[in-house]
C-alpha positions as CSV (number, residue, x, y, z in Angstrom):
1,X,-73.9,-248.7,115.9
2,X,-72.9,-247.6,119.4
3,X,-72.5,-243.9,120.1
4,X,-68.9,-242.7,120.4
5,X,-67.5,-240.0,122.6
6,X,-64.4,-238.0,121.6
7,X,-61.7,-237.8,124.2
8,X,-58.8,-235.3,123.7
9,X,-55.6,-236.0,125.6
10,X,-53.5,-233.3,127.2
11,X,-51.1,-233.5,124.2
12,X,-53.9,-233.0,121.7
13,X,-54.5,-236.6,120.4
14,X,-58.2,-237.4,119.8
15,X,-59.7,-240.8,120.6
16,X,-63.2,-242.1,119.6
17,X,-64.4,-244.2,122.5
18,X,-67.6,-246.2,122.7
19,X,-70.1,-244.7,125.1
20,X,-70.3,-247.9,127.2
21,X,-66.5,-247.9,127.6
22,X,-66.4,-244.1,128.5
23,X,-69.1,-244.7,131.1
24,X,-66.7,-247.0,133.1
25,X,-65.5,-243.6,134.3
26,X,-68.0,-242.1,136.8
27,X,-66.8,-238.7,135.9
28,X,-67.4,-239.2,132.2
29,X,-70.7,-241.0,133.0
30,X,-72.0,-237.8,134.6
31,X,-70.7,-235.6,131.7
32,X,-72.5,-237.9,129.2
33,X,-75.7,-238.1,131.2
34,X,-75.8,-234.3,131.4
35,X,-75.4,-234.1,127.6
36,X,-72.1,-232.2,127.8
37,X,-70.0,-234.6,125.7
38,X,-71.2,-233.7,122.2
39,X,-68.2,-231.5,121.4
40,X,-65.7,-234.0,122.9
41,X,-64.1,-234.0,126.3
42,X,-60.6,-232.7,126.9
43,X,-58.6,-234.5,129.6
44,X,-56.0,-231.9,130.5
45,X,-54.1,-234.1,132.9
46,X,-54.0,-237.3,130.9
47,X,-51.4,-237.8,128.2
48,X,-52.2,-239.9,125.1
49,X,-50.0,-242.9,126.1
50,X,-51.7,-243.1,129.4
51,X,-55.2,-242.5,127.9
52,X,-54.6,-245.5,125.6
53,X,-53.9,-247.7,128.6
54,X,-57.0,-246.4,130.5
55,X,-59.2,-247.0,127.4
56,X,-57.8,-250.5,127.0
57,X,-58.6,-251.3,130.6
58,X,-62.1,-250.0,130.4
59,X,-62.8,-251.8,127.1
60,X,-61.5,-255.1,128.5
61,X,-63.8,-254.7,131.5
62,X,-66.8,-253.8,129.5
63,X,-66.3,-256.7,127.2
64,X,-65.8,-259.0,130.1
65,X,-69.0,-257.8,131.8
66,X,-71.0,-258.2,128.6
67,X,-69.6,-261.7,127.9
68,X,-70.1,-263.0,131.4
69,X,-72.4,-262.8,134.3
70,X,-69.7,-263.8,136.8
71,X,-69.2,-260.2,137.8
72,X,-72.9,-259.7,138.5
73,X,-73.0,-262.9,140.6
74,X,-70.1,-261.7,142.7
75,X,-67.7,-264.3,141.5
76,X,-64.1,-263.8,140.2
77,X,-63.3,-264.0,136.5
78,X,-59.9,-265.7,136.5
79,X,-59.1,-264.7,132.9
80,X,-59.8,-261.0,133.7
81,X,-57.9,-261.2,136.9
82,X,-54.9,-262.6,135.0
83,X,-55.3,-259.9,132.3
84,X,-55.3,-257.2,135.0
85,X,-52.1,-258.6,136.4
86,X,-50.4,-258.4,133.0
87,X,-51.9,-254.9,132.4
88,X,-50.2,-253.4,135.4
89,X,-46.9,-255.1,134.8
90,X,-45.3,-251.9,133.7
91,X,-42.8,-249.4,135.2
92,X,-43.7,-247.7,138.5
93,X,-43.8,-244.3,136.8
94,X,-46.5,-245.6,134.3
95,X,-48.4,-247.2,137.2
96,X,-48.5,-243.9,139.0
97,X,-49.6,-242.1,135.9
98,X,-52.4,-244.6,135.3
99,X,-53.4,-244.4,138.9
100,X,-53.5,-240.6,138.7
101,X,-55.7,-240.8,135.6
102,X,-58.0,-243.3,137.1
103,X,-58.4,-241.1,140.2
104,X,-59.1,-238.1,138.1
105,X,-61.6,-240.0,135.9
106,X,-63.1,-241.8,138.9
107,X,-62.6,-245.4,137.6
108,X,-62.8,-247.3,140.8
109,X,-61.6,-250.7,139.7
110,X,-58.6,-249.3,137.9
111,X,-57.7,-247.1,140.8
112,X,-58.0,-250.0,143.3
113,X,-55.8,-252.1,141.0
114,X,-53.1,-249.6,140.5
115,X,-52.8,-248.4,144.0
116,X,-52.6,-252.0,145.3
117,X,-49.8,-252.8,142.8
118,X,-48.0,-249.5,143.6
119,X,-48.2,-250.3,147.4
120,X,-46.9,-253.8,146.7
121,X,-44.0,-252.5,144.7
122,X,-42.8,-250.0,147.4
123,X,-43.6,-252.1,150.5
124,X,-40.5,-253.0,152.3
125,X,-38.2,-250.7,150.4
126,X,-36.1,-248.1,152.1
127,X,-37.0,-244.5,151.4
128,X,-33.8,-244.0,149.3
129,X,-34.5,-247.1,147.2
130,X,-38.1,-246.0,146.6
131,X,-37.0,-242.5,145.5
132,X,-34.2,-244.0,143.3
133,X,-36.5,-246.4,141.5
134,X,-39.2,-243.8,140.9
135,X,-39.3,-240.7,138.8
136,X,-39.0,-238.5,141.8
137,X,-35.7,-236.9,142.1
138,X,-34.3,-235.3,145.3
139,X,-33.8,-231.6,144.9
140,X,-30.2,-230.5,144.2
141,X,-31.0,-227.0,145.2
142,X,-29.0,-225.4,148.1
143,X,-30.7,-225.5,151.5
144,X,-33.5,-223.0,152.0
145,X,-32.7,-219.7,153.7
146,X,-35.0,-218.3,156.3
147,X,-37.0,-215.2,155.4
148,X,-34.2,-212.8,156.4
149,X,-31.5,-214.0,154.0
150,X,-29.6,-216.0,156.7
151,X,-29.1,-219.6,156.6
152,X,-31.3,-221.6,159.0
153,X,-29.4,-222.4,162.2
154,X,-27.9,-225.8,162.2
155,X,-27.9,-226.2,158.5
156,X,-25.1,-225.5,156.0
C-alpha cells in the first residue's frame, strides 16, 4: 500500500493523499523528502473546496503519467488535455483560488493551466467588466484624506 500524507485545509478538514499525488507539488515534495510530513501538513491559505480540486488535478495527472509514456516522450495526451479543459471550466473566482493554491504549492502544470485560462477569460474585457465579473468589489469608502485631515485637492 502506498504511503499517505495528511493535508489539513485552512478550514480544518483533513485529507489523506497518496505520496505520489502529494509530490506533484514541489513544495510538498521538499517537505516529504525532508521527513517533515509525518504529523501532517497544514495549508493555511487553501480552503477544503479548493484543496479537493487541487488533489483531483494532481491525482489525474499522476494516473495519466503512470498509465502512459506519452508525457515522457514529449507528446500530447489528448484525453488529459480535454480533461484539463473541463477541469478549469468553473467560475473565475474559483479559477483564481485554484491558481493561488497552485502557486503556493508550486504545482507548475496547474499554475500554467489556470493562469492561461484566467488570462483568456479577461482578455479583451474592459476594466469595469472585469471587476464586475470577478469577486473584486470597488471600494465604497469615501475618498482618502491627506495626512492633515483635509481632502486632497481636486477630489471631493
